[in-house]
HTML snippet that shows the backbone in 3Dmol.js (N, CA, C, O; Angstrom):
<script src="https://3Dmol.org/build/3Dmol-min.js"></script>
<div id="view" style="width:600px;height:400px;position:relative"></div>
<script>
const pdb = `
ATOM      1  N   MET A   1      31.228  22.394 -35.473  1.00  0.00           N
ATOM      2  CA  MET A   1      29.828  21.951 -35.681  1.00  0.00           C
ATOM      3  C   MET A   1      29.252  21.645 -34.390  1.00  0.00           C
ATOM      4  O   MET A   1      29.862  20.938 -33.587  1.00  0.00           O
ATOM      5  N   ALA A   2      28.111  22.137 -34.141  1.00  0.00           N
ATOM      6  CA  ALA A   2      27.355  21.885 -32.858  1.00  0.00           C
ATOM      7  C   ALA A   2      26.970  20.384 -32.650  1.00  0.00           C
ATOM      8  O   ALA A   2      26.554  19.805 -33.654  1.00  0.00           O
ATOM      9  N   GLN A   3      27.045  19.732 -31.576  1.00  0.00           N
ATOM     10  CA  GLN A   3      26.714  18.399 -31.441  1.00  0.00           C
ATOM     11  C   GLN A   3      25.146  18.360 -31.207  1.00  0.00           C
ATOM     12  O   GLN A   3      24.564  19.109 -30.423  1.00  0.00           O
ATOM     13  N   SER A   4      24.555  17.419 -31.964  1.00  0.00           N
ATOM     14  CA  SER A   4      23.025  17.366 -31.852  1.00  0.00           C
ATOM     15  C   SER A   4      22.809  16.021 -31.090  1.00  0.00           C
ATOM     16  O   SER A   4      23.665  15.136 -31.103  1.00  0.00           O
ATOM     17  N   ARG A   5      21.585  15.905 -30.405  1.00  0.00           N
ATOM     18  CA  ARG A   5      21.195  14.750 -29.812  1.00  0.00           C
ATOM     19  C   ARG A   5      20.067  14.150 -30.503  1.00  0.00           C
ATOM     20  O   ARG A   5      19.370  14.798 -31.283  1.00  0.00           O
ATOM     21  N   LEU A   6      19.860  12.843 -30.213  1.00  0.00           N
ATOM     22  CA  LEU A   6      18.732  12.234 -30.901  1.00  0.00           C
ATOM     23  C   LEU A   6      17.399  12.768 -30.254  1.00  0.00           C
ATOM     24  O   LEU A   6      17.274  12.983 -29.048  1.00  0.00           O
ATOM     25  N   PRO A   7      16.469  12.946 -31.152  1.00  0.00           N
ATOM     26  CA  PRO A   7      15.172  13.560 -30.761  1.00  0.00           C
ATOM     27  C   PRO A   7      14.386  12.312 -29.934  1.00  0.00           C
ATOM     28  O   PRO A   7      14.583  11.140 -30.255  1.00  0.00           O
ATOM     29  N   THR A   8      13.594  12.639 -28.980  1.00  0.00           N
ATOM     30  CA  THR A   8      12.696  11.579 -28.279  1.00  0.00           C
ATOM     31  C   THR A   8      11.529  11.273 -29.249  1.00  0.00           C
ATOM     32  O   THR A   8      11.218  11.985 -30.204  1.00  0.00           O
ATOM     33  N   ARG A   9      10.937  10.144 -28.886  1.00  0.00           N
ATOM     34  CA  ARG A   9       9.760   9.785 -29.680  1.00  0.00           C
ATOM     35  C   ARG A   9       8.695  10.876 -29.595  1.00  0.00           C
ATOM     36  O   ARG A   9       7.988  11.151 -30.564  1.00  0.00           O
ATOM     37  N   GLU A  10       8.599  11.463 -28.467  1.00  0.00           N
ATOM     38  CA  GLU A  10       7.525  12.480 -28.252  1.00  0.00           C
ATOM     39  C   GLU A  10       7.849  13.730 -29.169  1.00  0.00           C
ATOM     40  O   GLU A  10       6.983  14.350 -29.785  1.00  0.00           O
ATOM     41  N   GLU A  11       9.070  13.997 -29.184  1.00  0.00           N
ATOM     42  CA  GLU A  11       9.485  15.202 -30.172  1.00  0.00           C
ATOM     43  C   GLU A  11       9.298  14.961 -31.539  1.00  0.00           C
ATOM     44  O   GLU A  11       8.895  15.874 -32.259  1.00  0.00           O
ATOM     45  N   MET A  12       9.574  13.683 -32.056  1.00  0.00           N
ATOM     46  CA  MET A  12       9.263  13.188 -33.412  1.00  0.00           C
ATOM     47  C   MET A  12       7.873  13.268 -33.628  1.00  0.00           C
ATOM     48  O   MET A  12       7.452  13.912 -34.589  1.00  0.00           O
ATOM     49  N   ASP A  13       7.030  12.631 -32.770  1.00  0.00           N
ATOM     50  CA  ASP A  13       5.553  12.666 -32.970  1.00  0.00           C
ATOM     51  C   ASP A  13       4.988  14.089 -33.023  1.00  0.00           C
ATOM     52  O   ASP A  13       4.117  14.405 -33.833  1.00  0.00           O
ATOM     53  N   ASP A  14       5.516  14.938 -32.127  1.00  0.00           N
ATOM     54  CA  ASP A  14       5.028  16.305 -32.101  1.00  0.00           C
ATOM     55  C   ASP A  14       5.297  17.049 -33.356  1.00  0.00           C
ATOM     56  O   ASP A  14       4.447  17.753 -33.901  1.00  0.00           O
ATOM     57  N   ARG A  15       6.507  16.873 -33.802  1.00  0.00           N
ATOM     58  CA  ARG A  15       6.977  17.543 -35.105  1.00  0.00           C
ATOM     59  C   ARG A  15       6.184  17.013 -36.249  1.00  0.00           C
ATOM     60  O   ARG A  15       5.809  17.800 -37.117  1.00  0.00           O
ATOM     61  N   TYR A  16       5.903  15.776 -36.323  1.00  0.00           N
ATOM     62  CA  TYR A  16       5.113  15.133 -37.399  1.00  0.00           C
ATOM     63  C   TYR A  16       3.697  15.831 -37.407  1.00  0.00           C
ATOM     64  O   TYR A  16       3.235  16.316 -38.440  1.00  0.00           O
ATOM     65  N   ASP A  17       3.035  15.853 -36.199  1.00  0.00           N
ATOM     66  CA  ASP A  17       1.626  16.184 -36.074  1.00  0.00           C
ATOM     67  C   ASP A  17       1.555  17.745 -36.457  1.00  0.00           C
ATOM     68  O   ASP A  17       0.636  18.189 -37.145  1.00  0.00           O
ATOM     69  N   ARG A  18       2.543  18.496 -35.983  1.00  0.00           N
ATOM     70  CA  ARG A  18       2.468  19.903 -36.186  1.00  0.00           C
ATOM     71  C   ARG A  18       2.814  20.459 -37.583  1.00  0.00           C
ATOM     72  O   ARG A  18       2.292  21.465 -38.063  1.00  0.00           O
ATOM     73  N   PHE A  19       3.799  19.657 -38.215  1.00  0.00           N
ATOM     74  CA  PHE A  19       4.306  20.254 -39.597  1.00  0.00           C
ATOM     75  C   PHE A  19       4.173  19.338 -40.740  1.00  0.00           C
ATOM     76  O   PHE A  19       4.253  19.753 -41.896  1.00  0.00           O
ATOM     77  N   VAL A  20       3.972  18.108 -40.449  1.00  0.00           N
ATOM     78  CA  VAL A  20       3.887  17.180 -41.656  1.00  0.00           C
ATOM     79  C   VAL A  20       2.536  16.637 -41.846  1.00  0.00           C
ATOM     80  O   VAL A  20       2.227  16.413 -43.016  1.00  0.00           O
ATOM     81  N   ARG A  21       1.710  16.391 -40.981  1.00  0.00           N
ATOM     82  CA  ARG A  21       0.351  15.834 -41.077  1.00  0.00           C
ATOM     83  C   ARG A  21      -0.471  16.718 -42.076  1.00  0.00           C
ATOM     84  O   ARG A  21      -1.234  16.132 -42.843  1.00  0.00           O
ATOM     85  N   LEU A  22      -0.381  17.975 -42.122  1.00  0.00           N
ATOM     86  CA  LEU A  22      -1.105  18.822 -43.106  1.00  0.00           C
ATOM     87  C   LEU A  22      -0.664  18.686 -44.432  1.00  0.00           C
ATOM     88  O   LEU A  22      -1.316  19.227 -45.325  1.00  0.00           O
ATOM     89  N   LEU A  23       0.394  18.014 -44.703  1.00  0.00           N
ATOM     90  CA  LEU A  23       0.983  17.767 -46.074  1.00  0.00           C
ATOM     91  C   LEU A  23       0.467  16.400 -46.637  1.00  0.00           C
ATOM     92  O   LEU A  23       0.628  16.171 -47.836  1.00  0.00           O
ATOM     93  N   GLU A  24      -0.126  15.512 -45.857  1.00  0.00           N
ATOM     94  CA  GLU A  24      -0.468  14.312 -46.228  1.00  0.00           C
ATOM     95  C   GLU A  24      -1.424  14.260 -47.461  1.00  0.00           C
ATOM     96  O   GLU A  24      -1.201  13.459 -48.368  1.00  0.00           O
ATOM     97  N   GLN A  25      -2.364  15.014 -47.492  1.00  0.00           N
ATOM     98  CA  GLN A  25      -3.436  14.956 -48.672  1.00  0.00           C
ATOM     99  C   GLN A  25      -2.672  15.249 -49.942  1.00  0.00           C
ATOM    100  O   GLN A  25      -2.917  14.551 -50.926  1.00  0.00           O
ATOM    101  N   GLU A  26      -1.816  16.163 -50.015  1.00  0.00           N
ATOM    102  CA  GLU A  26      -1.239  16.483 -51.385  1.00  0.00           C
ATOM    103  C   GLU A  26       0.172  15.898 -51.664  1.00  0.00           C
ATOM    104  O   GLU A  26       0.643  15.952 -52.800  1.00  0.00           O
ATOM    105  N   HIS A  27       0.886  15.306 -50.567  1.00  0.00           N
ATOM    106  CA  HIS A  27       2.235  14.919 -50.714  1.00  0.00           C
ATOM    107  C   HIS A  27       2.501  13.554 -50.227  1.00  0.00           C
ATOM    108  O   HIS A  27       3.646  13.188 -49.958  1.00  0.00           O
ATOM    109  N   TRP A  28       1.460  12.786 -50.106  1.00  0.00           N
ATOM    110  CA  TRP A  28       1.715  11.342 -49.561  1.00  0.00           C
ATOM    111  C   TRP A  28       2.785  10.680 -50.258  1.00  0.00           C
ATOM    112  O   TRP A  28       2.858  10.738 -51.485  1.00  0.00           O
ATOM    113  N   GLY A  29       3.683  10.006 -49.503  1.00  0.00           N
ATOM    114  CA  GLY A  29       4.675   9.253 -49.986  1.00  0.00           C
ATOM    115  C   GLY A  29       5.935   9.986 -50.365  1.00  0.00           C
ATOM    116  O   GLY A  29       6.942   9.352 -50.679  1.00  0.00           O
ATOM    117  N   GLU A  30       5.907  11.345 -50.343  1.00  0.00           N
ATOM    118  CA  GLU A  30       7.124  12.200 -50.505  1.00  0.00           C
ATOM    119  C   GLU A  30       7.899  12.130 -49.231  1.00  0.00           C
ATOM    120  O   GLU A  30       7.423  11.598 -48.228  1.00  0.00           O
ATOM    121  N   PHE A  31       9.108  12.672 -49.262  1.00  0.00           N
ATOM    122  CA  PHE A  31       9.838  12.845 -48.096  1.00  0.00           C
ATOM    123  C   PHE A  31       9.920  14.380 -47.701  1.00  0.00           C
ATOM    124  O   PHE A  31       9.856  15.276 -48.542  1.00  0.00           O
ATOM    125  N   VAL A  32      10.046  14.564 -46.522  1.00  0.00           N
ATOM    126  CA  VAL A  32      10.118  15.924 -45.897  1.00  0.00           C
ATOM    127  C   VAL A  32      11.100  16.096 -44.833  1.00  0.00           C
ATOM    128  O   VAL A  32      11.081  15.327 -43.872  1.00  0.00           O
ATOM    129  N   ALA A  33      12.045  17.133 -44.928  1.00  0.00           N
ATOM    130  CA  ALA A  33      12.872  17.427 -43.833  1.00  0.00           C
ATOM    131  C   ALA A  33      12.259  18.499 -43.023  1.00  0.00           C
ATOM    132  O   ALA A  33      11.726  19.445 -43.603  1.00  0.00           O
ATOM    133  N   VAL A  34      12.288  18.433 -41.659  1.00  0.00           N
ATOM    134  CA  VAL A  34      11.621  19.367 -40.864  1.00  0.00           C
ATOM    135  C   VAL A  34      12.697  19.857 -39.860  1.00  0.00           C
ATOM    136  O   VAL A  34      13.304  19.052 -39.154  1.00  0.00           O
ATOM    137  N   SER A  35      12.923  21.206 -39.811  1.00  0.00           N
ATOM    138  CA  SER A  35      13.795  21.727 -38.761  1.00  0.00           C
ATOM    139  C   SER A  35      13.100  21.847 -37.380  1.00  0.00           C
ATOM    140  O   SER A  35      11.883  21.709 -37.256  1.00  0.00           O
ATOM    141  N   ALA A  36      13.894  22.098 -36.402  1.00  0.00           N
ATOM    142  CA  ALA A  36      13.316  22.312 -35.036  1.00  0.00           C
ATOM    143  C   ALA A  36      12.370  23.414 -34.954  1.00  0.00           C
ATOM    144  O   ALA A  36      11.515  23.412 -34.068  1.00  0.00           O
ATOM    145  N   GLU A  37      12.460  24.425 -35.869  1.00  0.00           N
ATOM    146  CA  GLU A  37      11.707  25.588 -35.909  1.00  0.00           C
ATOM    147  C   GLU A  37      10.453  25.471 -36.840  1.00  0.00           C
ATOM    148  O   GLU A  37       9.608  26.356 -36.965  1.00  0.00           O
ATOM    149  N   GLY A  38      10.447  24.209 -37.502  1.00  0.00           N
ATOM    150  CA  GLY A  38       9.212  23.977 -38.375  1.00  0.00           C
ATOM    151  C   GLY A  38       9.401  24.217 -39.860  1.00  0.00           C
ATOM    152  O   GLY A  38       8.492  24.023 -40.667  1.00  0.00           O
ATOM    153  N   ASN A  39      10.625  24.652 -40.200  1.00  0.00           N
ATOM    154  CA  ASN A  39      10.903  24.867 -41.684  1.00  0.00           C
ATOM    155  C   ASN A  39      10.797  23.457 -42.331  1.00  0.00           C
ATOM    156  O   ASN A  39      11.255  22.467 -41.760  1.00  0.00           O
ATOM    157  N   VAL A  40      10.192  23.397 -43.517  1.00  0.00           N
ATOM    158  CA  VAL A  40      10.012  22.067 -44.152  1.00  0.00           C
ATOM    159  C   VAL A  40      10.613  22.210 -45.646  1.00  0.00           C
ATOM    160  O   VAL A  40      10.509  23.229 -46.328  1.00  0.00           O
ATOM    161  N   LEU A  41      11.244  21.045 -46.028  1.00  0.00           N
ATOM    162  CA  LEU A  41      11.775  20.895 -47.383  1.00  0.00           C
ATOM    163  C   LEU A  41      11.234  19.619 -47.929  1.00  0.00           C
ATOM    164  O   LEU A  41      11.532  18.561 -47.374  1.00  0.00           O
ATOM    165  N   LEU A  42      10.451  19.641 -48.988  1.00  0.00           N
ATOM    166  CA  LEU A  42       9.910  18.458 -49.624  1.00  0.00           C
ATOM    167  C   LEU A  42      10.857  17.913 -50.649  1.00  0.00           C
ATOM    168  O   LEU A  42      11.571  18.666 -51.310  1.00  0.00           O
ATOM    169  N   SER A  43      10.872  16.551 -50.795  1.00  0.00           N
ATOM    170  CA  SER A  43      11.762  15.966 -51.887  1.00  0.00           C
ATOM    171  C   SER A  43      11.085  14.659 -52.355  1.00  0.00           C
ATOM    172  O   SER A  43      10.324  14.033 -51.617  1.00  0.00           O
ATOM    173  N   ASP A  44      11.375  14.292 -53.539  1.00  0.00           N
ATOM    174  CA  ASP A  44      10.917  12.959 -54.099  1.00  0.00           C
ATOM    175  C   ASP A  44      11.658  11.764 -53.559  1.00  0.00           C
ATOM    176  O   ASP A  44      11.195  10.626 -53.625  1.00  0.00           O
ATOM    177  N   SER A  45      12.842  12.061 -53.014  1.00  0.00           N
ATOM    178  CA  SER A  45      13.698  10.891 -52.578  1.00  0.00           C
ATOM    179  C   SER A  45      14.249  11.132 -51.301  1.00  0.00           C
ATOM    180  O   SER A  45      14.457  12.279 -50.906  1.00  0.00           O
ATOM    181  N   LEU A  46      14.530  10.001 -50.543  1.00  0.00           N
ATOM    182  CA  LEU A  46      15.052  10.039 -49.284  1.00  0.00           C
ATOM    183  C   LEU A  46      16.504  10.704 -49.298  1.00  0.00           C
ATOM    184  O   LEU A  46      16.839  11.526 -48.445  1.00  0.00           O
ATOM    185  N   LEU A  47      17.246  10.329 -50.219  1.00  0.00           N
ATOM    186  CA  LEU A  47      18.592  10.863 -50.398  1.00  0.00           C
ATOM    187  C   LEU A  47      18.677  12.420 -50.554  1.00  0.00           C
ATOM    188  O   LEU A  47      19.531  13.119 -50.009  1.00  0.00           O
ATOM    189  N   GLN A  48      17.663  12.870 -51.381  1.00  0.00           N
ATOM    190  CA  GLN A  48      17.546  14.368 -51.521  1.00  0.00           C
ATOM    191  C   GLN A  48      17.035  15.041 -50.314  1.00  0.00           C
ATOM    192  O   GLN A  48      17.424  16.183 -50.069  1.00  0.00           O
ATOM    193  N   ALA A  49      16.200  14.442 -49.534  1.00  0.00           N
ATOM    194  CA  ALA A  49      15.709  15.023 -48.398  1.00  0.00           C
ATOM    195  C   ALA A  49      16.811  15.188 -47.324  1.00  0.00           C
ATOM    196  O   ALA A  49      16.880  16.212 -46.643  1.00  0.00           O
ATOM    197  N   VAL A  50      17.704  14.111 -47.184  1.00  0.00           N
ATOM    198  CA  VAL A  50      18.796  14.096 -46.294  1.00  0.00           C
ATOM    199  C   VAL A  50      19.690  15.171 -46.638  1.00  0.00           C
ATOM    200  O   VAL A  50      20.041  16.001 -45.800  1.00  0.00           O
ATOM    201  N   ARG A  51      20.117  15.190 -47.979  1.00  0.00           N
ATOM    202  CA  ARG A  51      20.998  16.252 -48.475  1.00  0.00           C
ATOM    203  C   ARG A  51      20.375  17.810 -48.103  1.00  0.00           C
ATOM    204  O   ARG A  51      21.068  18.678 -47.573  1.00  0.00           O
ATOM    205  N   ASP A  52      19.202  17.961 -48.413  1.00  0.00           N
ATOM    206  CA  ASP A  52      18.535  19.213 -48.198  1.00  0.00           C
ATOM    207  C   ASP A  52      18.641  19.574 -46.717  1.00  0.00           C
ATOM    208  O   ASP A  52      19.051  20.685 -46.382  1.00  0.00           O
ATOM    209  N   ALA A  53      18.279  18.656 -45.836  1.00  0.00           N
ATOM    210  CA  ALA A  53      18.304  18.815 -44.471  1.00  0.00           C
ATOM    211  C   ALA A  53      19.732  19.154 -43.946  1.00  0.00           C
ATOM    212  O   ALA A  53      19.945  19.991 -43.069  1.00  0.00           O
ATOM    213  N   ARG A  54      20.613  18.472 -44.526  1.00  0.00           N
ATOM    214  CA  ARG A  54      22.154  18.644 -44.100  1.00  0.00           C
ATOM    215  C   ARG A  54      22.571  20.096 -44.544  1.00  0.00           C
ATOM    216  O   ARG A  54      23.115  20.854 -43.741  1.00  0.00           O
ATOM    217  N   ASP A  55      22.331  20.425 -45.708  1.00  0.00           N
ATOM    218  CA  ASP A  55      22.728  21.649 -46.328  1.00  0.00           C
ATOM    219  C   ASP A  55      21.993  22.898 -46.047  1.00  0.00           C
ATOM    220  O   ASP A  55      22.552  23.995 -46.063  1.00  0.00           O
ATOM    221  N   ARG A  56      20.695  22.726 -45.782  1.00  0.00           N
ATOM    222  CA  ARG A  56      19.783  24.019 -45.693  1.00  0.00           C
ATOM    223  C   ARG A  56      19.141  24.194 -44.341  1.00  0.00           C
ATOM    224  O   ARG A  56      18.652  25.282 -44.038  1.00  0.00           O
ATOM    225  N   LEU A  57      19.123  23.142 -43.496  1.00  0.00           N
ATOM    226  CA  LEU A  57      18.345  23.235 -42.166  1.00  0.00           C
ATOM    227  C   LEU A  57      19.342  23.132 -41.032  1.00  0.00           C
ATOM    228  O   LEU A  57      20.562  23.095 -41.190  1.00  0.00           O
ATOM    229  N   ASP A  58      18.699  23.090 -39.863  1.00  0.00           N
ATOM    230  CA  ASP A  58      19.562  23.067 -38.668  1.00  0.00           C
ATOM    231  C   ASP A  58      19.973  21.600 -38.354  1.00  0.00           C
ATOM    232  O   ASP A  58      19.384  20.662 -38.891  1.00  0.00           O
ATOM    233  N   PRO A  59      20.940  21.428 -37.518  1.00  0.00           N
ATOM    234  CA  PRO A  59      21.431  20.020 -37.277  1.00  0.00           C
ATOM    235  C   PRO A  59      20.487  19.209 -36.619  1.00  0.00           C
ATOM    236  O   PRO A  59      20.726  18.002 -36.659  1.00  0.00           O
ATOM    237  N   ASP A  60      19.347  19.616 -35.949  1.00  0.00           N
ATOM    238  CA  ASP A  60      18.352  18.806 -35.398  1.00  0.00           C
ATOM    239  C   ASP A  60      17.215  18.574 -36.127  1.00  0.00           C
ATOM    240  O   ASP A  60      16.139  18.320 -35.584  1.00  0.00           O
ATOM    241  N   SER A  61      17.392  18.652 -37.537  1.00  0.00           N
ATOM    242  CA  SER A  61      16.316  18.276 -38.536  1.00  0.00           C
ATOM    243  C   SER A  61      15.999  16.819 -38.468  1.00  0.00           C
ATOM    244  O   SER A  61      16.861  15.989 -38.179  1.00  0.00           O
ATOM    245  N   ILE A  62      14.746  16.506 -38.737  1.00  0.00           N
ATOM    246  CA  ILE A  62      14.231  15.206 -38.880  1.00  0.00           C
ATOM    247  C   ILE A  62      13.682  14.887 -40.272  1.00  0.00           C
ATOM    248  O   ILE A  62      13.051  15.795 -40.813  1.00  0.00           O
ATOM    249  N   VAL A  63      13.815  13.835 -40.876  1.00  0.00           N
ATOM    250  CA  VAL A  63      13.276  13.553 -42.217  1.00  0.00           C
ATOM    251  C   VAL A  63      12.234  12.559 -41.931  1.00  0.00           C
ATOM    252  O   VAL A  63      12.458  11.598 -41.196  1.00  0.00           O
ATOM    253  N   PHE A  64      11.062  12.774 -42.512  1.00  0.00           N
ATOM    254  CA  PHE A  64       9.822  11.835 -42.493  1.00  0.00           C
ATOM    255  C   PHE A  64       9.500  11.455 -43.830  1.00  0.00           C
ATOM    256  O   PHE A  64       9.785  12.174 -44.789  1.00  0.00           O
ATOM    257  N   LYS A  65       8.886  10.296 -43.942  1.00  0.00           N
ATOM    258  CA  LYS A  65       8.095   9.940 -45.272  1.00  0.00           C
ATOM    259  C   LYS A  65       6.691  10.297 -44.936  1.00  0.00           C
ATOM    260  O   LYS A  65       6.092   9.740 -44.016  1.00  0.00           O
ATOM    261  N   VAL A  66       6.133  11.281 -45.725  1.00  0.00           N
ATOM    262  CA  VAL A  66       4.764  11.839 -45.568  1.00  0.00           C
ATOM    263  C   VAL A  66       3.818  10.594 -45.592  1.00  0.00           C
ATOM    264  O   VAL A  66       3.875   9.722 -46.459  1.00  0.00           O
ATOM    265  N   GLY A  67       2.886  10.609 -44.480  1.00  0.00           N
ATOM    266  CA  GLY A  67       1.966   9.549 -44.393  1.00  0.00           C
ATOM    267  C   GLY A  67       2.303   8.329 -43.751  1.00  0.00           C
ATOM    268  O   GLY A  67       1.455   7.495 -43.431  1.00  0.00           O
ATOM    269  N   GLU A  68       3.597   8.197 -43.544  1.00  0.00           N
ATOM    270  CA  GLU A  68       4.074   7.046 -42.660  1.00  0.00           C
ATOM    271  C   GLU A  68       4.957   7.500 -41.666  1.00  0.00           C
ATOM    272  O   GLU A  68       5.568   8.559 -41.806  1.00  0.00           O
ATOM    273  N   ARG A  69       5.087   6.710 -40.565  1.00  0.00           N
ATOM    274  CA  ARG A  69       6.061   7.196 -39.410  1.00  0.00           C
ATOM    275  C   ARG A  69       7.487   6.672 -39.702  1.00  0.00           C
ATOM    276  O   ARG A  69       8.161   6.167 -38.804  1.00  0.00           O
ATOM    277  N   ALA A  70       7.932   6.799 -40.957  1.00  0.00           N
ATOM    278  CA  ALA A  70       9.316   6.419 -41.302  1.00  0.00           C
ATOM    279  C   ALA A  70      10.160   7.698 -40.940  1.00  0.00           C
ATOM    280  O   ALA A  70       9.878   8.767 -41.482  1.00  0.00           O
ATOM    281  N   VAL A  71      11.091   7.615 -40.122  1.00  0.00           N
ATOM    282  CA  VAL A  71      11.792   8.799 -39.621  1.00  0.00           C
ATOM    283  C   VAL A  71      13.237   8.621 -39.590  1.00  0.00           C
ATOM    284  O   VAL A  71      13.745   7.532 -39.323  1.00  0.00           O
ATOM    285  N   GLY A  72      13.959   9.748 -39.878  1.00  0.00           N
ATOM    286  CA  GLY A  72      15.471   9.767 -39.825  1.00  0.00           C
ATOM    287  C   GLY A  72      15.829  11.078 -39.254  1.00  0.00           C
ATOM    288  O   GLY A  72      15.239  12.104 -39.590  1.00  0.00           O
ATOM    289  N   HIS A  73      16.817  11.059 -38.368  1.00  0.00           N
ATOM    290  CA  HIS A  73      17.472  12.295 -37.805  1.00  0.00           C
ATOM    291  C   HIS A  73      18.658  12.575 -38.526  1.00  0.00           C
ATOM    292  O   HIS A  73      19.410  11.656 -38.851  1.00  0.00           O
ATOM    293  N   ILE A  74      18.933  13.922 -38.845  1.00  0.00           N
ATOM    294  CA  ILE A  74      20.051  14.357 -39.562  1.00  0.00           C
ATOM    295  C   ILE A  74      20.929  15.050 -38.538  1.00  0.00           C
ATOM    296  O   ILE A  74      20.519  15.895 -37.742  1.00  0.00           O
ATOM    297  N   ARG A  75      22.174  14.611 -38.634  1.00  0.00           N
ATOM    298  CA  ARG A  75      23.292  15.180 -37.815  1.00  0.00           C
ATOM    299  C   ARG A  75      24.189  16.008 -38.647  1.00  0.00           C
ATOM    300  O   ARG A  75      25.167  16.558 -38.141  1.00  0.00           O
TER     301      ARG A  75
END
`;
const viewer = $3Dmol.createViewer("view");
viewer.addModel(pdb, "pdb");
viewer.setStyle({}, {cartoon: {color: "spectrum"}});
viewer.zoomTo();
viewer.render();
</script>
């Protein structure tokens, strides 16, 4: 398995602004996993978002809570 590194604050902010902000109106409070390429997977729970990111996206995926800057990095 490839070793991933923690994303910088700027990378997290950029990914949120590019791929998550547009989801705020319809998906506020849901969780979203976002790959480095911009693939997104929405979930109702943090646990499911983490599992989806681990199983279906790349190792540098980030999980956000839509509408809040709650962030997690998936390895």
